[in-house]
C-alpha positions in Angstrom: -9.8 -6.3 30.3 -8.5 -2.8 29.5 -11.0 -0.6 27.5 -9.8 1.7 24.7 -12.0 4.3 22.9 -11.2 3.6 19.3 -12.8 6.8 18.2 -9.9 8.8 19.6 -7.6 7.8 16.7 -7.3 5.9 13.5 -5.5 2.8 12.5 -2.4 3.7 14.5 -4.5 3.5 17.7 -5.5 0.0 16.7 -2.0 -1.2 16.0 -0.5 0.5 19.1 -3.2 -1.1 21.3 -2.3 -4.5 19.9 1.4 -3.9 20.4 0.9 -2.8 24.1 -1.4 -5.7 24.7 1.2 -8.2 23.4 4.0 -6.6 25.4 2.1 -6.4 28.7 0.0 -9.5 28.4 -3.1 -7.4 29.2 -6.3 -8.1 27.3 -7.8 -5.1 25.5 -11.2 -4.1 24.1 -11.4 -1.5 21.5 -14.8 0.1 21.0 -15.9 2.5 18.2 -12.8 1.5 16.1 -11.9 4.4 13.9 -15.2 6.0 14.9 -14.1 9.5 14.0 -13.3 8.5 10.4 -15.7 8.8 7.4 -15.7 5.1 7.0 -15.3 3.6 10.5 -14.3 0.1 11.4 -11.4 -2.1 10.4 -10.0 -1.7 6.9 -8.0 -4.5 5.3 -4.7 -3.1 6.6 -6.0 -2.9 10.1 -7.6 -6.4 9.9 -4.3 -7.8 8.7 -2.6 -6.4 11.8 -5.2 -7.9 14.1 -5.1 -11.4 12.4 -1.3 -11.5 12.3 -1.0 -10.3 16.0 -3.5 -13.1 16.9 -1.1 -15.7 15.2 2.1 -14.3 16.7 0.7 -14.0 20.3 -1.6 -17.0 20.1 -4.4 -14.7 21.1 -8.2 -15.1 21.4 -9.9 -12.4 19.3 -13.4 -11.2 18.6 -14.4 -8.8 15.9 -11.7 -9.7 13.5 -13.6 -8.9 10.3 -13.6 -6.0 7.8 -15.8 -3.2 9.0 -15.9 -4.3 12.6 -16.1 -1.4 15.1 -15.4 -3.5 18.2 -12.4 -5.8 18.7 -11.3 -7.7 21.8 -7.8 -9.1 21.9 -6.6 -11.5 24.7 -2.9 -12.3 24.1 -1.2 -15.6 25.0 2.5 -16.3 24.8 4.6 -14.5 22.2 6.7 -17.0 20.3 9.2 -16.9 17.6 8.9 -18.4 14.1 7.8 -17.2 10.7 4.4 -15.6 9.9 2.7 -14.3 6.7 0.4 -11.3 6.4 -1.5 -10.5 3.2 -3.0 -7.0 3.4 -4.9 -7.6 0.1 -4.7 -3.9 -0.9 -2.0 -1.2 -1.1 -2.3 -0.9 2.6 1.0 0.1 4.2 3.5 -2.8 5.0 5.7 -0.4 7.1 2.7 0.4 9.4 1.9 -3.2 9.8 5.5 -3.9 10.8 5.2 -1.2 13.4 2.7 -3.4 15.3 5.4 -6.0 15.9 8.8 -4.2 16.0 8.8 -3.7 19.8 8.3 -7.4 20.3 12.0 -7.9 19.8 12.2 -7.0 23.5 10.0 -9.9 24.5 10.9 -12.8 22.3 13.4 -15.6 23.1 14.0 -16.7 19.6 13.9 -15.1 16.1 10.6 -13.8 14.7 9.9 -12.9 11.1 6.8 -11.5 9.4 6.5 -11.4 5.6 3.8 -9.0 4.4 2.3 -8.4 1.1 0.8 -5.0 0.3 2.0 -1.5 -0.3 5.7 -0.9 0.4 5.7 2.8 -0.8 2.4 4.4 -0.6 0.6 7.7 0.4 0.2 8.7 4.0 2.7 6.3 5.5 6.5 6.1 5.7 8.0 4.2 2.7 10.2 1.2 3.5 13.4 3.2 2.6 12.5 5.4 5.6 12.1 2.3 7.7 15.4 0.8 6.6 17.5 3.9 6.4 16.1 6.1 9.2 14.1 4.3 11.8 15.9 1.0 12.2 19.4 2.5 12.2 18.4 4.8 15.0 16.7 2.0 17.1 19.8 -0.2 16.6 21.9 2.4 18.4 19.8 1.6 21.5 20.0 -2.2 21.1 17.0 -3.2 18.9 18.0 -6.1 16.6 15.8 -5.8 13.6 16.1 -5.7 9.8 13.8 -5.4 6.8 14.3 -7.2 3.5 12.3 -6.0 0.4 11.5 -8.7 -2.2 9.2 -6.6 -4.4 8.1 -2.9 -4.4 4.4 -2.1 -4.3 3.4 1.4 -5.1 0.0 3.0 -4.4 -2.7 2.3 -5.5 -2.1 -1.3 -6.7 0.3 -2.5 -4.0 1.6 -6.1 -4.6 4.8 -5.4 -2.8 6.4 -8.0 -0.5 8.8 -7.5 2.4 10.0 -9.3 5.5 10.6 -7.9 9.0 13.1 -9.9 11.0 13.5 -9.6 14.7 16.0 -11.1 17.2 15.8 -11.1 21.0 16.9 -7.6 22.1 17.6 -5.6 25.2 17.1 -1.8 24.9 19.3 0.8 26.5 17.9 4.2 27.7 17.0 6.4 24.8 18.7 9.8 25.4 17.9 12.2 22.6 16.8 15.2 24.7 18.6 17.9 22.8 18.3 19.1 19.2 19.9 17.3 16.3 23.3 18.7 15.4 23.3 17.9 11.6 26.4 16.5 10.1 25.1 15.8 6.6 22.3 14.2 4.6 21.6 11.1 2.5 19.2 10.9 -0.4 17.4 7.7 -1.4 15.4 7.9 -4.6 13.4 5.1 -6.2 11.1 4.9 -9.2 9.3 2.3 -11.3 11.4 0.8 -14.1 9.1 2.3 -16.7 10.1 5.8 -15.5 13.8 5.2 -16.2 13.8 6.9 -19.6 12.5 10.1 -18.0 15.3 9.8 -15.3 12.8 10.3 -12.6 14.9 8.8 -9.8 18.0 10.9 -10.8 15.9 14.1 -11.1 14.4 13.5 -7.6 17.8 13.0 -6.2 19.3 16.0 -7.9 16.4 18.3 -6.8 16.8 17.1 -3.2 20.5 17.6 -3.3 20.1 21.1 -4.7 17.6 22.0 -1.9 20.0 20.6 0.7 22.9 22.7 -0.7 20.7 25.8 -0.5 20.2 25.0 3.2 23.9 24.6 3.9 23.6 20.8 4.3 26.1 18.5 2.7 24.8 15.5 0.9 27.2 12.7 1.8 25.4 9.9 -0.1 22.7 9.7 -2.8 21.3 6.4 -4.1 19.0 6.0 -7.1 17.1 2.8 -7.9 14.7 1.5 -10.5 12.4 -1.4 -9.7 9.9 -3.6 -11.5 6.4 -2.9 -10.1 2.7 -3.4 -11.0 2.1 0.3 -11.6 4.2 3.4 -11.9 5.2 5.4 -9.0 8.3 6.9 -7.2 9.5 7.8 -3.7 12.3 9.9 -2.3 13.6 9.8 1.3 16.1 12.3 2.8 17.9 11.3 5.9 19.4 14.0 8.0 22.3 12.8 10.0 23.2 14.1 13.4 25.9 13.4 16.0 23.5 11.3 18.1 20.3 11.0 16.1 18.8 11.0 12.6 15.6 12.4 11.1 13.8 11.4 8.0 11.7 13.2 5.4 9.9 11.5 2.5 7.5 12.1 -0.4 5.5 9.8 -2.7 5.5 10.6 -6.4 2.2 9.8 -8.1 1.9 9.7 -11.9 1.9 13.1 -13.4 3.7 14.8 -10.5 7.1 16.3 -11.6 10.1 14.7 -10.0 11.3 18.0 -8.7 8.0 18.7 -7.0 8.2 15.3 -5.2 11.6 16.2 -3.8 10.3 19.6 -2.7 7.6 17.8 -0.7 10.3 16.0 1.2 12.8 18.9 1.7 10.2 21.6 2.7 9.5 19.9 6.1 13.3 19.4 6.5 13.8 23.1 6.1 11.3 23.8 9.0 12.8 21.0 11.1 16.3 22.6 11.0 15.2 25.4 13.4 12.9 23.3 15.6 15.4 22.2 18.3 14.1 18.6 17.9 16.2 15.5 17.8 13.9 13.4 15.5 11.3 14.0 12.8 7.5 14.1 13.4 7.1 10.4 12.5 9.8 9.2 14.8 8.5 11.4 17.6 5.3 9.4 17.7 6.8 6.0 16.9 9.5 6.1 19.6 6.9 6.4 22.4 6.5 2.7 23.0 10.2 2.3 23.1 10.5 5.1 25.6 8.0 3.4 27.8 10.0 0.2 27.6 13.5 1.6 28.2 13.1 5.1 29.6 14.8 8.2 28.3 14.2 11.6 26.7 13.4 12.7 23.1 13.1 16.2 21.9 10.3 16.3 19.4 9.1 18.9 16.8 5.8 19.4 18.5 2.9 17.7 20.3 0.7 16.4 17.5 -2.7 14.8 17.8 -1.1 11.5 17.1 1.4 12.0 19.8 -1.2 13.0 22.4 -3.5 10.1 21.6 -0.5 7.7 21.9 0.4 9.2 25.3 -3.1 8.6 26.5 -3.0 5.0 25.2 0.3 4.3 27.0 -1.2 5.6 30.2 -4.1 3.1 29.8 -1.5 0.4 29.8 0.2 1.8 32.9 3.2 3.4 31.1 4.1 6.8 32.4 5.4 8.8 29.4 5.1 12.6 29.8 5.9 15.8 28.0 8.1 18.7 29.2 7.4 21.8 27.0 9.5 24.3 29.0 12.5 24.2 26.5 13.0 25.3 22.9 11.3 22.0 21.8 9.0 19.7 23.7 10.7 16.8 25.3 8.9 13.5 25.7 10.4 11.5 28.7 10.0 8.4 30.7 12.0 7.6 33.8 13.1 4.0 34.3 
């Protein structure tokens, strides 16, 4: 059984360890789960990932309870079928889906997971980022996946519902070793229906478009949406298109935050990205690592974050050789296959 020090990361380390265990068939033991956090142990969103992974992989699990600081996971066979996950809070649906997305390379029949929780919340990519940035990029390399949103759930109430659908897939080598040569941008702005009179979605989109114009980036599409939700909130996602890649930038709008400020929170990191020499944004830089380990390739990233470093260490624990070359204008993460 492989041993992982859970104090070296947060919930992402838990989810990634589950993913790699299911992909490799190797049992894993996580000790001191989230031990470096102020409230260590499994939170509801992490527990939902463990329980759903146990169902999907027919796994034997110990420590699957809220607050647990030790979890063992022994996977069986990954099957297809339909599964449900109820996070029970506004915990991120998109992060839960990340646990299972790479399984498309291992299944022989379709697999779907319907999750209830937060679809658009703080500190995690909203589902528009998932649907408009991450999945389109991965489809270019052969991943057959889609997400359907039944109901939006903003932070802090949640109550959203979405389904991840996976089909058997074969990945090609991921070659994104040079910087993104931008060809335009797309803006996706969403707000709760009760904010329609204040034109929050339109103002977010307009502010993002103005910022892009100031950077010399053409907006080729902008989409505004109002949705019925349990509590007010908004989100904006900006997708930067390149000849071979995409990058995404997003911000969550909590009550009382002007729509224009929300858009600035998304476009400010985009401004810094334009001169970075990277092919993908900071979120994709980390989330593509498992796929690099599976298919091989090269990805130019904005920098080597703590998340990226801990993910590289975890991949090494599972015998995957993914490395960093920092000799160029931007660090390049690579795996030879």
